[in-house]
C-alpha positions as CSV (number, residue, x, y, z in Angstrom):
1,X,98.6,136.0,172.1
2,X,102.1,134.6,172.2
3,X,100.9,131.2,173.3
4,X,98.2,131.1,170.6
5,X,100.6,132.1,167.9
6,X,103.1,129.4,169.0
7,X,100.4,126.8,168.8
8,X,99.3,127.8,165.3
9,X,102.8,128.2,163.8
10,X,103.6,124.5,163.4
11,X,100.4,124.0,161.5
12,X,101.3,126.8,159.1
13,X,104.8,125.4,158.6
14,X,103.2,122.0,157.8
15,X,101.0,123.6,155.2
16,X,103.9,125.3,153.6
17,X,105.9,122.1,153.6
18,X,103.0,120.2,152.1
19,X,102.7,122.8,149.3
20,X,106.4,122.6,148.5
21,X,106.3,118.8,148.5
22,X,103.3,119.0,146.1
23,X,105.1,121.3,143.7
24,X,108.2,119.0,143.8
25,X,106.0,116.0,143.2
26,X,104.3,117.6,140.2
27,X,107.6,118.6,138.7
28,X,108.8,115.1,139.2
29,X,105.7,113.6,137.5
30,X,106.2,116.0,134.6
31,X,109.6,114.5,134.1
32,X,108.4,110.9,134.5
33,X,105.1,111.0,132.6
34,X,105.5,111.5,128.8
35,X,103.9,114.7,127.5
36,X,100.8,114.4,125.3
37,X,101.6,114.0,121.6
38,X,102.0,117.3,119.9
39,X,99.2,118.7,117.8
40,X,101.4,121.2,116.0
41,X,103.2,120.4,112.8
42,X,105.8,121.9,110.4
43,X,104.9,122.1,106.8
44,X,106.8,122.7,103.6
45,X,104.2,123.7,101.0
46,X,106.3,123.4,97.9
47,X,105.8,124.4,94.3
48,X,106.3,120.8,93.1
49,X,106.4,118.7,96.2
50,X,105.2,119.2,99.8
51,X,106.1,117.6,103.1
52,X,104.9,117.6,106.8
53,X,106.8,116.8,110.0
54,X,106.3,116.8,113.7
55,X,108.6,117.5,116.6
56,X,107.7,115.1,119.4
57,X,109.5,113.7,122.4
58,X,112.7,115.5,121.4
59,X,112.8,114.1,117.8
60,X,111.6,115.1,114.4
61,X,109.3,112.7,112.6
62,X,108.8,113.2,108.9
63,X,105.4,111.7,108.1
64,X,104.6,109.4,105.1
65,X,102.0,111.1,102.9
66,X,102.2,108.6,100.0
67,X,102.8,104.9,100.2
68,X,106.4,104.6,101.5
69,X,107.1,108.2,100.7
70,X,107.3,111.4,102.8
71,X,107.0,113.6,99.7
72,X,103.6,114.6,98.3
73,X,103.4,116.0,94.7
74,X,101.7,119.4,95.0
75,X,99.1,118.4,92.5
76,X,95.3,118.3,92.5
77,X,92.8,116.6,90.1
78,X,89.4,118.2,90.2
79,X,86.3,116.2,89.2
80,X,82.7,117.7,89.1
81,X,80.7,116.4,92.0
82,X,83.6,114.4,93.5
83,X,86.2,115.1,96.1
84,X,89.5,116.3,94.7
85,X,92.4,113.8,94.2
86,X,95.6,115.1,95.7
87,X,99.2,113.9,95.2
88,X,100.7,111.3,92.9
89,X,97.3,110.0,91.8
90,X,96.4,113.4,90.5
91,X,99.5,113.6,88.3
92,X,98.8,110.3,86.6
93,X,95.0,110.7,86.3
94,X,93.7,111.1,82.8
95,X,91.3,113.8,81.8
96,X,90.9,117.6,82.5
97,X,90.9,119.3,85.8
98,X,94.6,118.7,86.9
99,X,96.3,121.6,88.6
100,X,99.8,121.9,89.9
101,X,102.4,124.7,90.5
102,X,99.6,126.7,92.3
103,X,102.2,128.2,94.6
104,X,103.4,130.3,91.7
105,X,100.2,132.2,91.7
106,X,99.2,132.4,95.4
107,X,98.4,136.0,96.4
108,X,99.7,137.4,93.2
109,X,97.9,140.6,92.0
110,X,96.5,140.6,88.5
111,X,98.3,143.7,87.2
112,X,97.1,145.6,84.0
113,X,99.3,144.6,81.1
114,X,100.6,141.4,82.8
115,X,98.6,139.1,80.5
116,X,101.6,138.3,78.2
117,X,103.9,137.4,81.1
118,X,101.2,135.2,82.7
119,X,100.6,133.4,79.4
120,X,104.3,132.6,79.2
121,X,104.2,131.2,82.7
122,X,101.3,128.9,82.1
123,X,102.3,127.9,78.6
124,X,103.4,124.5,79.9
125,X,100.7,124.1,82.5
126,X,97.3,122.3,81.9
127,X,95.2,125.3,83.1
128,X,94.6,128.9,82.4
129,X,95.0,131.9,84.7
130,X,92.2,134.6,84.8
131,X,91.3,137.6,86.8
132,X,89.5,137.0,90.1
133,X,88.3,139.1,93.0
134,X,89.9,138.5,96.4
135,X,87.5,139.4,99.2
136,X,90.2,139.0,101.8
137,X,92.6,141.4,100.1
138,X,90.0,143.5,98.2
139,X,91.8,143.4,94.9
140,X,92.0,141.6,91.6
141,X,94.3,138.6,91.8
142,X,95.5,135.8,89.5
143,X,93.0,132.9,89.7
144,X,93.3,129.4,88.3
145,X,90.8,128.1,85.7
146,X,91.2,124.3,85.4
147,X,90.8,122.7,82.0
148,X,87.1,121.7,81.5
149,X,85.8,123.9,84.2
150,X,83.9,127.2,84.0
151,X,84.6,128.5,87.5
152,X,88.0,129.7,88.5
153,X,89.7,129.1,91.9
154,X,92.0,131.2,94.0
155,X,95.4,129.6,94.3
156,X,95.0,129.4,98.0
157,X,91.9,127.1,97.5
158,X,94.1,124.7,95.6
159,X,96.8,125.0,98.2
160,X,94.2,124.3,100.9
161,X,93.4,120.9,99.3
162,X,97.1,120.0,99.5
163,X,97.3,121.2,103.1
164,X,94.3,119.1,104.1
165,X,96.0,116.0,102.7
166,X,99.1,116.8,104.7
167,X,97.0,117.5,107.8
168,X,95.1,114.2,107.4
169,X,98.4,112.2,107.1
170,X,99.7,113.9,110.2
171,X,96.5,113.2,112.2
172,X,96.7,109.5,111.2
173,X,100.3,109.5,112.4
174,X,99.7,111.1,115.8
175,X,96.1,109.8,116.4
176,X,94.9,113.3,117.3
177,X,93.6,116.4,115.5
178,X,96.2,118.8,114.2
179,X,95.4,122.3,115.4
180,X,98.3,124.5,114.2
181,X,101.4,124.6,112.1
182,X,104.5,126.5,111.2
183,X,104.7,127.0,107.4
184,X,107.7,127.8,105.3
185,X,107.5,130.5,102.6
186,X,110.1,131.8,100.1
187,X,112.1,134.8,101.4
188,X,110.8,137.0,98.6
189,X,107.1,136.4,99.3
190,X,105.2,139.7,99.5
191,X,102.9,140.4,102.4
192,X,100.0,139.6,100.2
193,X,101.5,136.2,99.3
194,X,102.2,135.5,103.0
195,X,98.6,136.5,103.8
196,X,97.3,134.2,101.0
197,X,99.3,131.3,102.5
198,X,97.7,131.9,105.9
199,X,94.3,131.9,104.2
200,X,95.1,128.6,102.5
201,X,95.9,127.1,105.9
202,X,92.7,128.6,107.4
203,X,90.7,127.0,104.7
204,X,92.3,123.7,105.6
205,X,91.4,124.2,109.2
206,X,95.0,124.9,110.4
207,X,96.0,127.8,112.5
208,X,99.4,129.3,111.4
209,X,101.6,129.9,114.4
210,X,104.3,131.4,112.3
211,X,105.6,131.7,108.7
212,X,109.3,130.9,108.5
213,X,111.6,131.6,105.6
214,X,112.5,128.4,103.7
215,X,116.3,128.8,104.0
216,X,116.0,129.6,107.7
217,X,114.0,126.4,108.2
218,X,116.6,124.4,106.4
219,X,119.4,125.9,108.4
220,X,117.5,125.1,111.6
221,X,117.0,121.5,110.5
222,X,120.7,121.1,109.9
223,X,121.3,122.3,113.5
224,X,123.6,125.2,112.4
225,X,122.2,127.5,115.1
226,X,124.0,125.2,117.6
227,X,127.4,125.4,115.9
228,X,129.4,128.3,117.4
229,X,132.0,128.3,114.6
230,X,129.3,128.9,111.9
231,X,128.6,132.5,110.9
232,X,127.8,132.5,107.2
233,X,125.6,129.8,105.7
234,X,124.6,129.2,102.0
235,X,121.4,127.3,101.5
236,X,121.3,125.7,98.0
237,X,117.7,124.7,97.4
238,X,117.0,123.0,94.1
239,X,113.6,121.5,93.9
240,X,111.3,120.2,91.3
241,X,110.4,123.6,89.8
242,X,112.5,126.3,91.3
243,X,116.0,127.1,92.4
244,X,116.8,129.3,95.4
245,X,120.2,130.2,96.7
246,X,120.4,132.2,99.9
247,X,123.1,133.4,102.2
248,X,122.2,133.6,105.9
249,X,124.0,135.4,108.6
250,X,124.0,133.7,112.0
251,X,124.5,135.9,115.1
252,X,123.8,134.7,118.6
253,X,121.3,132.1,117.4
254,X,119.5,134.5,115.1
255,X,119.3,133.9,111.4
256,X,118.8,136.6,108.9
257,X,118.8,136.4,105.1
258,X,121.4,138.8,103.6
259,X,121.3,137.8,100.0
260,X,119.3,135.6,97.7
261,X,119.0,134.8,94.0
262,X,117.6,132.0,91.9
263,X,115.3,131.0,89.1
264,X,111.6,130.5,89.4
265,X,111.7,128.2,86.3
266,X,114.6,125.9,86.9
267,X,114.3,122.6,88.7
268,X,114.1,118.8,88.4
269,X,111.3,118.9,86.0
270,X,113.6,120.6,83.5
271,X,116.0,117.7,83.9
272,X,113.1,115.4,82.9
273,X,112.3,117.5,79.9
274,X,115.9,117.3,78.7
275,X,115.9,113.6,79.1
276,X,112.7,112.9,77.2
277,X,114.1,112.8,73.7
278,X,116.9,110.5,74.6
279,X,114.4,108.3,76.6
280,X,112.1,108.0,73.6
281,X,115.0,106.9,71.4
282,X,116.0,104.3,73.9
283,X,112.5,102.7,74.2
284,X,112.3,99.0,73.5
285,X,110.2,98.3,71.5
286,X,110.7,101.6,69.8
287,X,108.2,104.4,70.2
288,X,106.6,105.7,67.0
289,X,107.9,108.9,65.6
290,X,105.8,112.0,66.1
291,X,103.9,113.6,69.0
292,X,102.9,111.4,71.9
293,X,99.3,111.3,73.1
294,X,98.5,112.6,76.6
295,X,98.6,109.1,78.3
296,X,101.8,108.1,76.5
297,X,103.5,111.4,77.4
298,X,102.5,111.0,81.1
299,X,103.8,107.5,81.2
300,X,107.1,108.5,79.6
301,X,107.5,111.4,82.0
302,X,106.9,109.1,85.0
303,X,109.5,106.6,83.6
304,X,112.0,109.4,83.1
305,X,111.6,110.5,86.7
306,X,112.2,106.9,87.9
307,X,115.3,106.7,85.7
308,X,116.7,110.0,87.0
309,X,116.2,108.9,90.6
310,X,117.8,105.5,89.9
311,X,120.9,107.2,88.4
312,X,121.1,109.7,91.2
313,X,120.9,107.1,94.1
314,X,123.7,105.8,96.3
315,X,125.9,108.9,95.8
316,X,127.7,110.8,98.6
317,X,127.7,114.5,99.3
318,X,130.5,115.2,96.7
319,X,128.7,113.3,94.0
320,X,130.8,110.1,94.0
321,X,128.5,107.1,93.5
322,X,129.0,103.7,95.0
323,X,128.8,102.0,91.6
324,X,131.4,103.1,89.1
325,X,129.7,100.9,86.5
326,X,128.3,103.1,83.7
327,X,126.1,100.4,82.3
328,X,122.6,101.7,81.2
329,X,119.8,101.4,83.8
330,X,116.5,100.3,82.4
331,X,113.1,101.0,83.8
332,X,109.6,100.0,82.8
333,X,107.5,102.2,80.5
334,X,103.8,101.5,81.0
335,X,101.6,103.1,78.3
336,X,97.9,102.2,78.8
337,X,96.7,99.8,76.1
338,X,100.1,99.1,74.7
339,X,102.7,96.4,75.1
340,X,105.2,96.7,77.9
341,X,108.3,98.6,77.1
342,X,111.5,99.7,78.8
343,X,113.7,102.8,78.5
344,X,117.3,103.0,79.4
345,X,120.2,105.4,80.0
346,X,123.7,105.4,81.5
347,X,124.9,108.1,84.0
348,X,127.2,109.4,81.4
349,X,124.4,109.8,78.9
350,X,122.2,111.5,81.5
351,X,125.0,114.0,82.5
352,X,125.6,114.9,78.8
353,X,121.9,115.6,78.3
354,X,121.6,117.8,81.4
355,X,124.9,119.8,81.0
356,X,123.0,123.0,80.1
357,X,120.9,122.6,83.2
358,X,123.9,122.2,85.5
359,X,125.5,125.3,84.2
360,X,122.4,127.4,84.7
361,X,122.0,125.9,88.2
362,X,125.3,127.3,89.3
363,X,124.7,130.9,88.2
364,X,122.8,132.1,91.4
365,X,125.7,130.9,93.6
366,X,128.0,133.4,91.8
367,X,125.3,136.1,91.9
368,X,124.9,136.1,95.7
369,X,128.6,136.0,96.3
370,X,129.2,138.9,93.9
371,X,126.4,140.9,95.5
372,X,127.9,140.4,99.0
373,X,131.5,140.9,97.7
374,X,132.4,137.6,99.3
375,X,134.3,134.5,98.1
376,X,133.1,131.0,98.5
377,X,135.8,130.4,101.1
378,X,134.0,132.9,103.4
379,X,131.0,130.6,103.5
380,X,131.2,128.4,106.6
381,X,128.6,125.9,105.6
382,X,126.8,125.1,102.3
383,X,123.7,122.9,102.9
384,X,121.8,121.0,100.2
385,X,118.0,121.3,100.1
386,X,115.5,120.0,97.6
387,X,115.4,116.6,95.9
388,X,117.2,117.7,92.8
389,X,120.4,118.3,94.8
390,X,120.7,114.5,94.7
391,X,121.9,114.8,91.1
392,X,125.6,113.8,91.3
393,X,126.7,116.4,88.7
394,X,125.3,119.2,90.8
395,X,127.1,117.9,93.9
396,X,130.4,117.6,92.1
397,X,130.2,121.1,90.7
398,X,129.3,122.6,94.1
399,X,132.2,120.7,95.7
400,X,134.5,122.1,93.0
401,X,133.3,125.6,93.8
402,X,134.0,125.0,97.5
403,X,137.6,124.2,96.6
404,X,137.1,120.5,97.5
405,X,135.1,121.1,100.7
406,X,132.1,118.9,101.1
407,X,128.6,120.3,101.0
408,X,126.4,119.3,103.9
409,X,123.9,116.6,102.9
410,X,123.4,115.0,106.3
411,X,119.6,115.2,105.9
412,X,117.4,113.9,103.2
413,X,117.3,117.2,101.2
414,X,113.7,117.0,100.2
415,X,112.7,116.8,103.9
416,X,115.0,119.6,105.3
417,X,112.5,122.5,105.2
418,X,109.7,120.5,106.8
419,X,112.1,119.3,109.5
420,X,113.1,122.9,110.3
421,X,109.5,124.1,110.5
422,X,108.7,121.2,112.8
423,X,111.6,122.1,115.2
424,X,110.3,125.7,115.2
425,X,106.8,124.5,115.9
426,X,108.2,122.5,118.8
427,X,109.9,125.5,120.2
428,X,106.8,127.6,120.0
429,X,104.6,125.1,121.9
430,X,107.4,124.4,124.4
431,X,107.8,120.8,123.3
432,X,111.4,121.5,123.7
433,X,113.3,124.8,124.2
434,X,115.2,125.4,121.0
435,X,117.7,128.3,121.2
436,X,117.0,129.7,117.7
437,X,115.5,132.8,116.2
438,X,115.1,134.3,112.8
439,X,114.5,137.7,111.3
440,X,111.4,137.6,109.1
441,X,111.5,140.8,107.1
442,X,110.4,140.5,103.5
443,X,113.4,140.1,101.3
444,X,113.4,141.2,97.7
445,X,115.7,138.8,95.7
446,X,117.3,139.2,92.3
447,X,116.2,136.4,90.0
448,X,116.9,135.1,86.6
449,X,113.3,134.1,85.6
450,X,114.0,132.4,82.3
451,X,113.1,128.9,81.4
452,X,115.7,126.4,80.4
453,X,114.8,125.4,76.8
454,X,114.6,121.7,76.1
455,X,114.6,120.2,72.6
456,X,111.9,121.8,70.5
457,X,109.9,118.7,70.0
458,X,109.3,118.3,73.7
459,X,108.6,121.9,74.6
460,X,105.2,122.6,76.2
461,X,104.6,119.0,77.2
462,X,105.7,118.9,80.8
463,X,103.5,117.5,83.6
464,X,105.2,119.9,86.0
């Protein structure tokens, strides 16, 4: 027996050595051969704009969803017997059936006696809201009835159309099917609203790996979980239609929202409404007095948006702009069937017109600090999120509140939430180990849900 064992042992050792060598070779090949492209994305499904990104090969890629733009207007134009039009083309399309701001109504119960409040919410929107039965949640919910249609849709059906457009753009980018996503949601979304968001993704053919709070996603995108000196973070998120200010506590890589405030009806579209009267007066040749037709109003609104973006460009994090020249900037105004016009405005004129907006936009900062009994000096980092934080007056006022400290605008603010969800998606599928976590308890925020009033002649005319 001893001889037999001695003769077999070398062979056994050889097999063990061969197995070890195989494991080492496989590990080496994993380091040499690039991993397959990710099929999991991060999505910011916004009220006014949406964005999609992917974490691949150690980097975040924000994907173009419109020509030369990573930002997709969260708008849908419905046409009987035809596929829906999604994005910028939906906003400028003529005729009935246009829906935007659907996120405001996703998963919202239709409460008895809520009709008056809902009517106020949709007063400036081109559709009605009606009662509809949700099979998934077995209750009456707020459904959307587009202009010119007899059948209402659940808000998640509209959101699914937007998600499909984002998914298609991502698939074209990576050359593979997108299977799953991490989606960002507001911190005050109820469980029903979170479930409705999941349902929208399911309708779009996307598995939801996780729902992540929007301010948490932004903080992750800015890499604050890797900064040992950062403990308290303020996320200032000013988008096209909403304002959200959140304070996050960071402890051992775990983010938790400790306070939040904001305004569901304050954003960049309010800036546009405030600029409309001045833009009309600046038109060359002059616009006729009186109410504008639908096509003319749409063209004017688009030109005002272009003007606002032009006057907010090339400015740093504290709101100082490269050009000190206050000469008016002029942009084209293209009204179908009419002669070409231009409208113009200087930065000084813009800031005078939007002064009420800027004041309102700072109130939630003071609210969250008062609620926590904190001073702004106790905030380690204030990060800017949302395209409307590019407005220089907003950046200057935030810098002043910080006592001269610079807000963090290292990332394109309109992409921050999508970037954070993409990083989280990468962590969940092991594309890269990311040492970050987040508490996801539903947070009830205090809000100031009041609209900023524009000049009376322009009320009720927004394209959202």
